[in-house]
C-alpha positions as a LaTeX table, in Angstrom:
\begin{tabular}{lrrr}
\hline
Residue & $x$ (\AA) & $y$ (\AA) & $z$ (\AA) \\
\hline
Met1 & 0.08 & $-0.05$ & 0.29 \\
Pro2 & 1.17 & 3.38 & $-0.49$ \\
Glu3 & 2.07 & 5.53 & 2.17 \\
Pro4 & $-0.55$ & 8.33 & 2.77 \\
Val5 & 0.72 & 12.13 & 2.63 \\
Leu6 & 2.18 & 14.05 & 4.78 \\
Pro7 & $-0.57$ & 15.89 & 7.29 \\
Ser8 & 0.95 & 19.39 & 6.18 \\
Thr9 & 0.18 & 17.96 & 2.56 \\
Ala10 & $-3.51$ & 16.92 & 3.25 \\
Arg11 & $-3.36$ & 20.47 & 4.76 \\
Leu12 & $-2.81$ & 21.96 & 1.29 \\
Leu13 & $-5.38$ & 19.78 & $-0.71$ \\
Leu14 & $-7.50$ & 20.11 & 1.36 \\
Ala15 & $-6.93$ & 23.60 & 1.40 \\
Arg16 & $-7.10$ & 23.56 & $-2.57$ \\
Thr17 & $-10.46$ & 21.10 & $-2.66$ \\
Ala18 & $-12.67$ & 23.78 & $-0.16$ \\
Arg19 & $-12.15$ & 26.29 & $-2.38$ \\
Ala20 & $-12.84$ & 24.97 & $-5.23$ \\
Gln21 & $-16.75$ & 23.86 & $-3.63$ \\
Arg22 & $-17.05$ & 27.44 & $-2.34$ \\
Asp23 & $-15.78$ & 29.50 & $-5.52$ \\
Gly24 & $-17.82$ & 27.39 & $-7.92$ \\
Arg25 & $-20.44$ & 27.14 & $-5.54$ \\
Ala26 & $-20.54$ & 23.39 & $-5.77$ \\
Pro27 & $-23.59$ & 21.59 & $-3.78$ \\
Ser28 & $-20.98$ & 19.21 & $-3.01$ \\
Leu29 & $-17.15$ & 17.97 & $-4.15$ \\
Val30 & $-15.58$ & 14.59 & $-3.68$ \\
Ala31 & $-11.72$ & 14.67 & $-5.13$ \\
Gly32 & $-8.61$ & 12.39 & $-4.09$ \\
Val33 & $-5.22$ & 12.05 & $-5.19$ \\
Val34 & $-3.27$ & 8.63 & $-6.01$ \\
Arg35 & 0.48 & 7.54 & $-5.82$ \\
Asp36 & 2.11 & 4.87 & $-6.40$ \\
Gly37 & $-0.55$ & 2.46 & $-7.02$ \\
Gly38 & $-3.05$ & 3.71 & $-4.54$ \\
Pro39 & $-5.11$ & 6.27 & $-2.93$ \\
Val40 & $-3.11$ & 8.33 & $-0.54$ \\
Trp41 & $-5.73$ & 11.28 & 0.11 \\
Ser42 & $-9.21$ & 11.93 & $-0.60$ \\
Ala43 & $-12.38$ & 14.64 & 1.25 \\
Gly44 & $-15.56$ & 15.66 & 0.53 \\
Arg45 & $-16.81$ & 19.03 & 0.91 \\
Gly46 & $-20.77$ & 20.26 & 1.01 \\
Gly47 & $-23.87$ & 18.43 & 1.24 \\
Val48 & $-22.24$ & 15.23 & $-0.22$ \\
Pro49 & $-25.25$ & 12.74 & 0.58 \\
Gly50 & $-22.94$ & 9.22 & 2.36 \\
Pro51 & $-19.17$ & 8.31 & 2.58 \\
His52 & $-17.21$ & 10.76 & 0.26 \\
Thr53 & $-15.43$ & 7.47 & $-0.98$ \\
Asp54 & $-18.31$ & 5.60 & $-2.19$ \\
Val55 & $-21.01$ & 8.27 & $-3.46$ \\
Gln56 & $-21.65$ & 7.59 & $-7.26$ \\
Tyr57 & $-21.84$ & 11.15 & $-9.70$ \\
Arg58 & $-22.31$ & 10.78 & $-12.90$ \\
Leu59 & $-18.95$ & 10.27 & $-15.02$ \\
Gly60 & $-20.00$ & 11.91 & $-18.48$ \\
Ser61 & $-17.24$ & 11.81 & $-20.74$ \\
Ile62 & $-14.60$ & 9.60 & $-18.95$ \\
Ser63 & $-17.18$ & 7.00 & $-20.14$ \\
Lys64 & $-15.40$ & 7.60 & $-23.46$ \\
Thr65 & $-12.26$ & 6.48 & $-21.94$ \\
Val66 & $-13.60$ & 3.02 & $-21.14$ \\
Thr67 & $-15.60$ & 2.46 & $-24.55$ \\
Ala68 & $-12.14$ & 3.37 & $-25.77$ \\
Val69 & $-10.74$ & 0.35 & $-23.67$ \\
Ala70 & $-13.01$ & $-1.96$ & $-25.26$ \\
Val71 & $-12.42$ & $-0.99$ & $-28.53$ \\
Leu72 & $-8.84$ & $-1.37$ & $-28.26$ \\
Arg73 & $-9.35$ & $-5.06$ & $-26.60$ \\
Leu74 & $-11.20$ & $-6.27$ & $-29.75$ \\
Arg75 & $-8.68$ & $-4.72$ & $-31.65$ \\
Asp76 & $-5.51$ & $-6.62$ & $-29.61$ \\
Glu77 & $-7.94$ & $-9.68$ & $-30.47$ \\
Gly78 & $-7.55$ & $-9.18$ & $-33.73$ \\
Arg79 & $-11.05$ & $-8.21$ & $-34.78$ \\
Val80 & $-11.19$ & $-4.99$ & $-35.39$ \\
His81 & $-8.31$ & $-2.28$ & $-37.00$ \\
Leu82 & $-7.81$ & 0.84 & $-36.29$ \\
Asp83 & $-7.90$ & 1.19 & $-39.90$ \\
Asp84 & $-11.08$ & 0.04 & $-40.57$ \\
Pro85 & $-13.80$ & 2.04 & $-42.36$ \\
Leu86 & $-16.90$ & 2.20 & $-39.68$ \\
Asp87 & $-19.14$ & 0.10 & $-42.35$ \\
Arg88 & $-17.47$ & $-2.72$ & $-41.95$ \\
His89 & $-18.66$ & $-2.79$ & $-38.63$ \\
Val90 & $-21.69$ & $-0.46$ & $-38.37$ \\
Pro91 & $-22.90$ & $-0.52$ & $-42.01$ \\
Gly92 & $-25.31$ & 2.33 & $-43.35$ \\
Thr93 & $-23.90$ & 5.30 & $-41.39$ \\
Pro94 & $-23.05$ & 8.64 & $-43.10$ \\
Leu95 & $-19.30$ & 8.11 & $-41.56$ \\
Gly96 & $-19.01$ & 4.52 & $-43.28$ \\
Asp97 & $-15.91$ & 5.78 & $-44.84$ \\
Arg98 & $-14.35$ & 6.92 & $-41.51$ \\
Thr99 & $-11.98$ & 4.31 & $-39.60$ \\
Val100 & $-12.36$ & 3.08 & $-36.35$ \\
Gly101 & $-9.27$ & 5.07 & $-35.35$ \\
Gln102 & $-10.40$ & 8.55 & $-36.52$ \\
Leu103 & $-13.45$ & 8.02 & $-34.67$ \\
Leu104 & $-11.59$ & 7.46 & $-31.57$ \\
Ala105 & $-9.33$ & 10.24 & $-31.97$ \\
His106 & $-12.15$ & 13.06 & $-32.59$ \\
Val107 & $-11.07$ & 13.64 & $-36.50$ \\
Ala108 & $-13.28$ & 11.72 & $-38.10$ \\
Gly109 & $-15.06$ & 14.63 & $-38.81$ \\
Ala110 & $-18.28$ & 13.32 & $-37.19$ \\
Ala111 & $-21.20$ & 16.10 & $-35.76$ \\
Ala112 & $-20.68$ & 16.79 & $-32.44$ \\
Glu113 & $-23.78$ & 16.05 & $-30.95$ \\
Ser114 & $-26.40$ & 13.35 & $-31.70$ \\
Pro115 & $-29.44$ & 14.95 & $-34.07$ \\
Gly116 & $-32.94$ & 15.04 & $-32.10$ \\
Glu117 & $-33.45$ & 16.32 & $-29.19$ \\
Trp118 & $-30.77$ & 17.56 & $-26.40$ \\
Trp119 & $-29.05$ & 13.89 & $-26.00$ \\
Glu120 & $-27.91$ & 14.73 & $-22.72$ \\
Arg121 & $-31.34$ & 15.38 & $-20.89$ \\
Ala122 & $-33.94$ & 13.62 & $-23.17$ \\
Pro123 & $-34.85$ & 9.74 & $-23.28$ \\
Gly124 & $-32.30$ & 8.00 & $-26.01$ \\
Gly125 & $-33.19$ & 5.55 & $-28.68$ \\
Thr126 & $-31.47$ & 3.06 & $-30.84$ \\
Leu127 & $-29.38$ & 4.03 & $-33.74$ \\
Ala128 & $-31.54$ & 3.99 & $-36.42$ \\
Asp129 & $-33.60$ & 6.10 & $-34.08$ \\
Leu130 & $-30.85$ & 8.77 & $-34.40$ \\
Arg131 & $-31.59$ & 9.23 & $-38.65$ \\
Leu132 & $-28.16$ & 10.23 & $-39.23$ \\
Gly133 & $-27.69$ & 12.00 & $-42.90$ \\
Pro134 & $-25.53$ & 13.68 & $-44.53$ \\
Glu135 & $-25.47$ & 16.30 & $-42.65$ \\
His136 & $-24.24$ & 14.97 & $-40.15$ \\
Val137 & $-20.37$ & 14.30 & $-41.28$ \\
Val138 & $-19.25$ & 18.14 & $-40.56$ \\
Leu139 & $-15.28$ & 17.82 & $-41.99$ \\
Gly140 & $-13.36$ & 16.27 & $-43.78$ \\
Ala141 & $-11.90$ & 12.78 & $-42.67$ \\
Ala142 & $-8.51$ & 13.05 & $-40.57$ \\
Arg143 & $-8.68$ & 16.87 & $-41.15$ \\
Arg144 & $-8.80$ & 18.69 & $-37.69$ \\
Phe145 & $-10.01$ & 17.28 & $-34.14$ \\
His146 & $-13.85$ & 18.12 & $-34.13$ \\
Tyr147 & $-14.95$ & 16.32 & $-30.28$ \\
Ser148 & $-17.67$ & 14.26 & $-31.46$ \\
Asn149 & $-20.35$ & 12.82 & $-28.70$ \\
Leu150 & $-22.03$ & 11.15 & $-31.94$ \\
Gly151 & $-18.09$ & 9.50 & $-33.14$ \\
Phe152 & $-18.04$ & 7.91 & $-29.77$ \\
Gly153 & $-21.67$ & 6.49 & $-29.43$ \\
Leu154 & $-20.71$ & 4.90 & $-33.02$ \\
Leu155 & $-17.86$ & 3.57 & $-31.14$ \\
Gly156 & $-20.30$ & 2.19 & $-28.16$ \\
Glu157 & $-22.51$ & 0.25 & $-30.79$ \\
Leu158 & $-19.47$ & $-1.12$ & $-32.72$ \\
Val159 & $-18.32$ & $-2.33$ & $-29.17$ \\
Ala160 & $-22.10$ & $-4.07$ & $-28.58$ \\
Arg161 & $-21.86$ & $-5.58$ & $-32.06$ \\
Leu162 & $-19.17$ & $-7.45$ & $-32.44$ \\
Arg163 & $-19.45$ & $-8.71$ & $-28.82$ \\
Gly164 & $-22.94$ & $-9.53$ & $-29.17$ \\
Arg165 & $-24.02$ & $-8.34$ & $-26.33$ \\
Pro166 & $-25.14$ & $-4.53$ & $-24.38$ \\
Trp167 & $-22.32$ & $-1.73$ & $-24.74$ \\
Glu168 & $-22.88$ & $-1.55$ & $-20.97$ \\
Asp169 & $-22.57$ & $-5.77$ & $-20.86$ \\
Val170 & $-19.50$ & $-5.41$ & $-22.02$ \\
Val171 & $-17.57$ & $-2.79$ & $-20.35$ \\
Arg172 & $-18.93$ & $-3.82$ & $-17.17$ \\
Ser173 & $-17.66$ & $-7.58$ & $-17.75$ \\
Glu174 & $-14.13$ & $-6.98$ & $-19.73$ \\
Val175 & $-13.52$ & $-3.66$ & $-17.98$ \\
Leu176 & $-14.76$ & $-2.81$ & $-14.73$ \\
Ala177 & $-15.11$ & $-5.46$ & $-13.31$ \\
Pro178 & $-11.96$ & $-7.12$ & $-13.71$ \\
Leu179 & $-10.27$ & $-3.54$ & $-12.62$ \\
Gly180 & $-12.58$ & $-4.02$ & $-9.03$ \\
Met181 & $-15.14$ & $-1.15$ & $-10.05$ \\
Asp182 & $-18.16$ & $-2.70$ & $-8.88$ \\
Arg183 & $-19.41$ & 1.36 & $-7.74$ \\
Thr184 & $-19.49$ & 2.12 & $-11.41$ \\
Thr185 & $-22.80$ & 1.39 & $-12.70$ \\
Pro186 & $-24.63$ & 3.11 & $-16.60$ \\
Arg187 & $-27.51$ & 4.24 & $-13.91$ \\
Pro188 & $-27.49$ & 5.66 & $-10.43$ \\
Val189 & $-27.56$ & 3.32 & $-7.66$ \\
Ala190 & $-27.76$ & 4.79 & $-4.15$ \\
Pro191 & $-26.31$ & 6.38 & $-2.87$ \\
Ala192 & $-25.89$ & 8.85 & $-5.35$ \\
Ala193 & $-25.91$ & 11.98 & $-5.76$ \\
Glu194 & $-28.47$ & 14.22 & $-7.65$ \\
Gly195 & $-27.67$ & 16.80 & $-10.71$ \\
Arg196 & $-27.67$ & 20.25 & $-9.84$ \\
Ala197 & $-27.43$ & 23.22 & $-11.30$ \\
Val198 & $-26.65$ & 26.47 & $-9.45$ \\
His199 & $-28.37$ & 30.04 & $-10.59$ \\
Pro200 & $-25.42$ & 32.36 & $-11.78$ \\
Trp201 & $-26.88$ & 35.33 & $-9.85$ \\
Ala202 & $-27.87$ & 33.76 & $-6.49$ \\
Asp203 & $-27.35$ & 31.07 & $-4.08$ \\
Val204 & $-29.92$ & 28.74 & $-5.52$ \\
Val205 & $-30.42$ & 25.05 & $-7.35$ \\
Leu206 & $-32.82$ & 23.57 & $-9.58$ \\
Pro207 & $-32.56$ & 19.60 & $-10.11$ \\
Glu208 & $-31.34$ & 18.69 & $-13.60$ \\
Pro209 & $-32.76$ & 15.67 & $-15.55$ \\
Glu210 & $-31.01$ & 11.93 & $-15.40$ \\
His211 & $-32.24$ & 9.27 & $-18.81$ \\
Asp212 & $-31.27$ & 6.23 & $-20.27$ \\
Ala213 & $-28.79$ & 7.56 & $-22.82$ \\
Gly214 & $-29.72$ & 4.78 & $-25.18$ \\
Val215 & $-27.15$ & 3.82 & $-28.07$ \\
Met216 & $-25.19$ & 7.91 & $-26.28$ \\
Ala217 & $-24.79$ & 5.70 & $-23.25$ \\
Ala218 & $-21.00$ & 5.25 & $-24.78$ \\
Ala219 & $-19.85$ & 8.99 & $-24.43$ \\
Gly220 & $-21.08$ & 9.80 & $-21.09$ \\
Gln221 & $-23.73$ & 7.50 & $-19.29$ \\
Leu222 & $-21.49$ & 5.58 & $-16.70$ \\
Trp223 & $-21.81$ & 6.82 & $-12.52$ \\
Ala224 & $-19.19$ & 5.65 & $-10.38$ \\
Thr225 & $-17.58$ & 7.00 & $-6.85$ \\
Leu226 & $-14.59$ & 8.29 & $-5.88$ \\
Gly227 & $-12.95$ & 5.30 & $-4.96$ \\
Asp228 & $-13.68$ & 3.48 & $-8.33$ \\
Leu229 & $-12.59$ & 6.59 & $-10.39$ \\
Ser230 & $-9.41$ & 5.73 & $-8.22$ \\
Arg231 & $-8.74$ & 3.00 & $-9.55$ \\
Phe232 & $-9.17$ & 4.01 & $-12.99$ \\
Ala233 & $-6.61$ & 6.55 & $-12.67$ \\
Thr234 & $-4.20$ & 3.36 & $-11.36$ \\
Phe235 & $-5.11$ & 2.18 & $-14.27$ \\
Leu236 & $-4.24$ & 5.05 & $-16.40$ \\
Leu237 & $-0.56$ & 5.12 & $-14.09$ \\
Gly238 & $-0.37$ & 1.81 & $-15.38$ \\
Asp239 & $-1.69$ & $-0.92$ & $-13.27$ \\
Thr240 & $-3.63$ & $-2.64$ & $-16.10$ \\
Gly241 & $-4.14$ & $-6.14$ & $-14.90$ \\
Asp242 & $-5.39$ & $-8.30$ & $-17.11$ \\
Val243 & $-7.99$ & $-5.62$ & $-18.62$ \\
Leu244 & $-5.57$ & $-4.01$ & $-21.21$ \\
Asp245 & $-1.62$ & $-4.89$ & $-22.44$ \\
Pro246 & 0.31 & $-2.07$ & $-21.08$ \\
Ala247 & 1.71 & $-1.09$ & $-24.45$ \\
Thr248 & $-1.68$ & $-0.38$ & $-26.15$ \\
Leu249 & $-2.52$ & 2.15 & $-23.02$ \\
Glu250 & 0.75 & 3.37 & $-24.29$ \\
Glu251 & $-0.57$ & 4.11 & $-27.19$ \\
Met252 & $-3.91$ & 5.71 & $-26.22$ \\
Thr253 & $-1.77$ & 8.47 & $-24.46$ \\
Val254 & 0.11 & 9.15 & $-28.23$ \\
Pro255 & $-1.44$ & 12.65 & $-29.13$ \\
Ala256 & $-3.05$ & 12.23 & $-32.75$ \\
Gly257 & $-5.62$ & 15.34 & $-32.87$ \\
Val258 & $-4.33$ & 18.25 & $-31.33$ \\
Asp259 & $-6.66$ & 20.88 & $-29.68$ \\
Ala260 & $-5.96$ & 24.16 & $-31.31$ \\
Ser261 & $-8.69$ & 26.17 & $-29.08$ \\
Ala262 & $-7.50$ & 24.82 & $-26.26$ \\
Pro263 & $-5.09$ & 27.69 & $-24.40$ \\
Gly264 & $-2.11$ & 26.12 & $-23.91$ \\
Trp265 & $-0.46$ & 22.39 & $-25.43$ \\
Ser266 & $-3.66$ & 20.48 & $-25.54$ \\
Ala267 & $-4.52$ & 17.05 & $-27.41$ \\
Tyr268 & $-6.29$ & 14.30 & $-27.93$ \\
Gly269 & $-5.00$ & 10.33 & $-28.26$ \\
Leu270 & $-7.31$ & 7.01 & $-28.78$ \\
Gly271 & $-9.90$ & 7.63 & $-26.05$ \\
Leu272 & $-7.62$ & 10.08 & $-23.92$ \\
Gln273 & $-7.11$ & 13.47 & $-23.20$ \\
Val274 & $-3.37$ & 14.18 & $-23.37$ \\
Leu275 & $-2.51$ & 17.78 & $-21.43$ \\
Arg276 & 0.98 & 19.31 & $-21.65$ \\
Val277 & 0.58 & 22.04 & $-18.22$ \\
Asp278 & 3.98 & 23.22 & $-16.38$ \\
Gly279 & 6.40 & 21.20 & $-18.34$ \\
Arg280 & 4.57 & 18.12 & $-17.40$ \\
Thr281 & 2.73 & 15.68 & $-20.37$ \\
Leu282 & $-0.76$ & 14.77 & $-18.22$ \\
Val283 & $-3.07$ & 11.86 & $-19.67$ \\
Gly284 & $-7.23$ & 11.84 & $-19.16$ \\
His285 & $-10.64$ & 12.54 & $-19.33$ \\
Gly286 & $-13.22$ & 15.29 & $-17.97$ \\
Gly287 & $-16.88$ & 14.84 & $-18.18$ \\
Ser288 & $-19.78$ & 16.77 & $-17.84$ \\
Met289 & $-23.10$ & 15.84 & $-17.69$ \\
Pro290 & $-26.64$ & 18.21 & $-16.75$ \\
Gly291 & $-26.05$ & 18.18 & $-13.06$ \\
Phe292 & $-22.13$ & 17.10 & $-12.65$ \\
Leu293 & $-18.80$ & 17.59 & $-13.27$ \\
Ala294 & $-16.64$ & 15.22 & $-13.75$ \\
Gly295 & $-12.30$ & 14.81 & $-13.85$ \\
Val296 & $-8.89$ & 12.37 & $-13.54$ \\
Leu297 & $-5.98$ & 13.20 & $-14.77$ \\
Val298 & $-2.78$ & 11.53 & $-14.52$ \\
Asp299 & 1.12 & 12.32 & $-14.42$ \\
Arg300 & 2.63 & 8.66 & $-15.28$ \\
Glu301 & 5.56 & 9.79 & $-15.12$ \\
Glu302 & 5.30 & 10.99 & $-11.74$ \\
Gln303 & 2.77 & 8.07 & $-11.37$ \\
Thr304 & 0.60 & 10.49 & $-8.88$ \\
Gly305 & $-2.73$ & 11.15 & $-10.29$ \\
Ala306 & $-5.74$ & 13.10 & $-9.49$ \\
Val307 & $-9.65$ & 12.43 & $-9.38$ \\
Ser308 & $-13.16$ & 15.07 & $-8.61$ \\
Leu309 & $-16.84$ & 14.26 & $-8.92$ \\
Ala310 & $-19.21$ & 17.28 & $-8.36$ \\
Asn311 & $-22.96$ & 17.48 & $-8.61$ \\
Thr312 & $-22.94$ & 20.66 & $-10.75$ \\
Thr313 & $-23.64$ & 21.72 & $-13.85$ \\
Ser314 & $-20.97$ & 24.20 & $-14.23$ \\
Gly315 & $-18.82$ & 26.49 & $-12.30$ \\
Leu316 & $-16.31$ & 24.54 & $-10.62$ \\
Asp317 & $-12.26$ & 25.24 & $-11.01$ \\
Pro318 & $-11.01$ & 23.72 & $-14.54$ \\
Leu319 & $-7.27$ & 23.72 & $-12.82$ \\
Leu320 & $-9.02$ & 22.12 & $-9.72$ \\
Leu321 & $-6.73$ & 18.66 & $-10.56$ \\
Thr322 & $-4.06$ & 20.28 & $-12.49$ \\
Gly323 & $-3.62$ & 22.27 & $-8.80$ \\
Leu324 & $-3.86$ & 19.10 & $-6.68$ \\
Leu325 & $-0.95$ & 17.52 & $-8.65$ \\
Gly326 & 1.32 & 20.20 & $-8.40$ \\
Asp327 & 0.68 & 20.91 & $-4.91$ \\
Leu328 & 1.29 & 17.23 & $-4.07$ \\
Arg329 & 4.55 & 17.81 & $-6.46$ \\
Ala330 & 6.01 & 20.52 & $-4.80$ \\
Ala331 & 5.40 & 19.30 & $-0.78$ \\
Glu332 & 6.19 & 15.81 & $-1.35$ \\
Pro333 & 8.78 & 15.49 & $-4.57$ \\
Arg334 & 9.10 & 12.01 & $-6.26$ \\
Val335 & 12.15 & 10.52 & $-5.19$ \\
Val336 & 13.28 & 8.66 & $-7.76$ \\
Ala337 & 15.19 & 5.22 & $-8.21$ \\
Ala338 & 18.65 & 4.97 & $-7.82$ \\
Trp339 & 20.42 & 4.70 & $-10.78$ \\
Ala340 & 22.38 & 1.15 & $-11.37$ \\
Pro341 & 24.25 & $-0.11$ & $-13.98$ \\
Ser342 & 22.81 & $-2.64$ & $-16.49$ \\
Ser343 & 24.01 & $-4.32$ & $-19.61$ \\
Pro344 & 23.23 & $-3.33$ & $-23.02$ \\
Pro345 & 20.75 & $-4.35$ & $-25.70$ \\
Val346 & 23.43 & $-3.94$ & $-28.50$ \\
Pro347 & 27.46 & $-4.38$ & $-27.94$ \\
Leu348 & 29.48 & $-1.39$ & $-26.68$ \\
Glu349 & 30.93 & $-0.74$ & $-30.31$ \\
Val350 & 27.93 & $-0.08$ & $-31.91$ \\
Leu351 & 26.76 & 2.71 & $-29.36$ \\
Gly352 & 28.29 & 6.41 & $-29.67$ \\
Val353 & 28.55 & 8.83 & $-32.37$ \\
Trp354 & 26.55 & 8.22 & $-35.97$ \\
Phe355 & 26.64 & 10.88 & $-38.61$ \\
Trp356 & 23.57 & 11.75 & $-40.82$ \\
Gly357 & 25.83 & 13.19 & $-43.73$ \\
Pro358 & 27.50 & 15.47 & $-41.78$ \\
Ala359 & 26.00 & 16.12 & $-38.79$ \\
Pro360 & 26.80 & 13.90 & $-35.92$ \\
Val361 & 24.41 & 12.13 & $-34.01$ \\
Val362 & 24.00 & 10.22 & $-30.81$ \\
Leu363 & 23.18 & 6.14 & $-30.20$ \\
Arg364 & 23.26 & 5.17 & $-26.89$ \\
Ala365 & 21.03 & 2.40 & $-25.09$ \\
Val366 & 18.54 & 3.84 & $-21.96$ \\
Pro367 & 16.54 & 1.81 & $-19.28$ \\
Gly368 & 14.03 & $-0.44$ & $-20.36$ \\
Gly369 & 15.73 & $-2.79$ & $-22.94$ \\
Leu370 & 15.66 & 0.56 & $-25.24$ \\
Leu371 & 18.06 & 2.85 & $-27.80$ \\
His372 & 17.77 & 6.05 & $-28.11$ \\
Leu373 & 19.10 & 8.31 & $-31.64$ \\
Gly374 & 19.11 & 11.89 & $-31.06$ \\
Pro375 & 21.71 & 14.86 & $-31.22$ \\
Leu376 & 24.45 & 15.66 & $-29.24$ \\
Pro377 & 24.12 & 17.35 & $-26.05$ \\
Gly378 & 23.26 & 21.30 & $-26.15$ \\
Arg379 & 22.34 & 20.54 & $-30.00$ \\
Ala380 & 18.70 & 20.63 & $-31.14$ \\
Gly381 & 17.26 & 18.17 & $-34.04$ \\
Arg382 & 15.60 & 14.11 & $-33.84$ \\
Ala383 & 15.91 & 12.26 & $-31.18$ \\
Ser384 & 13.24 & 8.79 & $-31.35$ \\
Arg385 & 13.55 & 5.78 & $-28.84$ \\
Phe386 & 14.13 & 2.35 & $-30.21$ \\
Thr387 & 12.36 & $-1.33$ & $-28.93$ \\
Arg388 & 14.23 & $-4.71$ & $-30.96$ \\
Arg389 & 11.82 & $-6.50$ & $-32.82$ \\
Asp390 & 12.42 & $-10.33$ & $-32.82$ \\
Asp391 & 13.43 & $-9.98$ & $-36.56$ \\
Gly392 & 16.70 & $-8.60$ & $-34.95$ \\
Thr393 & 15.91 & $-4.58$ & $-35.96$ \\
Trp394 & 14.54 & $-1.91$ & $-34.23$ \\
Leu395 & 11.48 & $-0.19$ & $-34.13$ \\
Gly396 & 10.87 & 3.68 & $-33.74$ \\
Leu397 & 8.59 & 4.55 & $-30.51$ \\
Asp398 & 8.42 & 7.81 & $-30.60$ \\
Gly399 & 9.86 & 11.37 & $-32.53$ \\
Tyr400 & 10.58 & 11.61 & $-36.30$ \\
Tyr401 & 11.05 & 7.53 & $-36.81$ \\
Ala402 & 8.20 & 7.06 & $-34.94$ \\
Gly403 & 7.11 & 3.78 & $-36.82$ \\
Glu404 & 10.32 & 3.52 & $-38.50$ \\
Pro405 & 12.79 & 0.48 & $-38.56$ \\
Leu406 & 16.42 & 0.82 & $-37.89$ \\
Arg407 & 18.77 & $-1.83$ & $-39.20$ \\
Ile408 & 21.91 & $-1.63$ & $-37.33$ \\
Ala409 & 25.46 & $-2.94$ & $-39.80$ \\
Glu410 & 28.17 & $-3.30$ & $-38.72$ \\
Asp411 & 29.96 & 0.31 & $-40.89$ \\
His412 & 26.57 & 1.83 & $-40.84$ \\
Leu413 & 23.04 & 1.93 & $-39.40$ \\
Asp414 & 20.23 & 1.73 & $-41.88$ \\
Ile415 & 16.49 & 4.31 & $-40.65$ \\
Gly416 & 14.00 & 4.39 & $-43.16$ \\
Thr417 & 16.53 & 4.54 & $-46.62$ \\
Phe418 & 18.95 & 7.66 & $-43.99$ \\
Val419 & 22.61 & 5.39 & $-43.88$ \\
Leu420 & 24.40 & 6.52 & $-40.94$ \\
Thr421 & 27.99 & 6.41 & $-40.72$ \\
Arg422 & 31.00 & 6.70 & $-38.97$ \\
Gln423 & 32.92 & 9.20 & $-40.39$ \\
Pro424 & 31.24 & 12.09 & $-41.97$ \\
Tyr425 & 30.42 & 10.63 & $-45.67$ \\
Asp426 & 32.30 & 7.37 & $-45.02$ \\
Pro427 & 32.74 & 6.51 & $-48.17$ \\
Ala428 & 33.65 & 2.19 & $-47.17$ \\
Ala429 & 29.95 & 2.41 & $-46.27$ \\
Pro430 & 26.92 & 1.92 & $-48.51$ \\
Val431 & 25.94 & 5.63 & $-49.02$ \\
Pro432 & 22.88 & 6.42 & $-51.29$ \\
Gly433 & 24.38 & 8.59 & $-54.60$ \\
Gly434 & 28.18 & 7.58 & $-53.31$ \\
Val435 & 30.77 & 9.67 & $-51.65$ \\
Asp436 & 32.94 & 12.11 & $-54.40$ \\
Glu437 & 36.40 & 10.75 & $-54.74$ \\
Gly438 & 37.93 & 13.89 & $-54.29$ \\
Gly439 & 37.04 & 13.86 & $-50.60$ \\
Trp440 & 36.69 & 16.74 & $-48.87$ \\
Glu441 & 38.27 & 19.65 & $-49.95$ \\
Ser442 & 39.50 & 22.93 & $-48.04$ \\
\hline
\end{tabular}
């Protein structure tokens, strides 16, 4: 079990949470932080109708991340591919030529909302009831990020059809139950907070409606407790159990669509929001439904996370979670593991300086059995990590060479047709185009 935060840190976290509840005029707010695999602090403020870790609130769009996990489980089984057109699995929609991966990353050009009544406040029906038409394709495929609740409703339909049972049954048996999230359900189960809207000019509240969203449930239907949402945060930090391969979770966190409307660096992976805040890369998801706001945000490098749930339609400080993570990092900075020697994944003579034409780069071994190719210290340039493949080549994991193969020969490196040599344009190496026989001139 992880150690609880220090009393002084707990005071900081409580003070921030209390101020967020008061200034945001939330009828109730629960919040917590996780570290090193489990919860280390939590609190409730306002009229929390029960034990603050066990009261259900609506998750809203955090449901999308759960849906994405279910889709990627199908992908890992070979039942679906990210490049599959939607029509292959859910035929008959105007988005049939858009791919599963584009829908997951909100770059499919689907309309933001489903047609008909405001889906968050009205009972939902089947996919056929939506009567989708060409007007619900609003942008070209892969042209730009455009957040789409409709897109995730279609992904929920895909999950249901490929599994042969309702979306909510699939996510319960394949995601929630294996993670021990037994208090996460499609509809509220007591104790549960009631959704409230707070009047903008007076301290009075109005009940908000709650219905079964039908085919749109996959976009925002789930309810959960602070305890369960904390467990989901540890899942996002890498404790995936048998639910998802850690490499697939890592894939979810890689930015695909960039949210150009955000004031800072903000992007979207596969069912996950990716933010760059104060030099840290944070992943998670926010959620809102009439009467509720929710959020989960983790720092995978720091192995910390923050979660919050409130029964208010709007007004809560959007920086609450980043503030909690910042408070925790400042008050109790992470003590990293000690460095220790390890065997490199390639012979030592392979490592060191190579030349891309006349430009020097360094190949070095890094933790995890990986190689890193990048510029000399203090210089700018392309940088990527590589992992070994079964055929003896290396695969780029990130940066310019993501997805590209690296082949290591005795006298050169080959990366996507680039040949790197031990000396600038080494005439003894197979440099494409050859090397001028006159050599270097003064």
